[in-house]
N, C-alpha and C positions, 0 to 999 in steps of 0.2 A: 347268892341270889337264887330263888326258886320261882317256879311258875305254877299256878293253880288254875285249872279250868273247872268252874263250879256251876252246878245247876241246883237251884232252889225250887222245891215243889211245895204246893199248898196254896194258901190265900196270900200270895206275895206280890200281887199287883193291886194298885189302887190304895195302898196303905203307907206310901212314902218310903218303900223299901229301897228303890234305886237312889233316891236323894240321900237317904241315910247312909247307904253304901258309899256313895260318892264322898260325902263329908268325912266318914270314918277313914276311908282309904287315903284321902288327902292328908288327914291328921297323922296318919301312920307312915306317910311318905311312900305309899305304894303306887304303882303305875298299872295301867290297863283300862278296862272298860266294864260296863254293866248294861244290860238291855233286857226288855221284856220280850218274851216269845209268844207266838200265837196260841200255844197250848195253855197259857196261863202261868207258865213258869218264868223264872228269871235266870239268865245266864250271865256269867262273869268270867273274865280272864284277868288274873291279878299276878303281878310280879313284884318281888321284893324279898327281904329276909323272911325266912320261914316263921320266926317268932312273931313278926308283924302280921303275916297272913293268918296265923293262928289267933292272934289278938283280934283281927277283923272278924273272923268267924265266931269267936267267943262273944264279942259285943253284939253282932247281929243276932245270934241265938238268944242272948239276954234280952234284947229289945223286941225281937219278933218271934220268940219261941212258940207263942201260941198260934202263930200264923204259918210257921214252917212245918210241913208234914214230913219232908225228907230232903236230904242234901246228898248229892253225888259229886265227888271230887276226883279229878285225875291230876296227876303230877307230871306233865311232860317237861322236857328240858326247857329252861329259861332261854329266851331269845334276845332279851334286852331291846326290844323293838319299840317300846313306849317311852314317852318323855313326861307323861302326866296320866291322871286317871279321869275318865269322862263317861258320860251317859251317851250311848249310841242308839 
């Protein structure tokens, strides 16, 4: 299991980004959260198998590629602190 701390930049608020992230993360059995930030970006912390997180990122890029300007990802140690994925 790995953890990804992700920031999405661009026009990622008001386009269904969080709800799509929630749906995809649940379908991939990932845990964590996603939220809007006051600067217009979206932040997410995701835990699960690396392949599943890569799949989430790939599907988000495929669906919102024209809205995402940049993605910053950090890979801190997994903590196993989540039991589901939610919007916060």
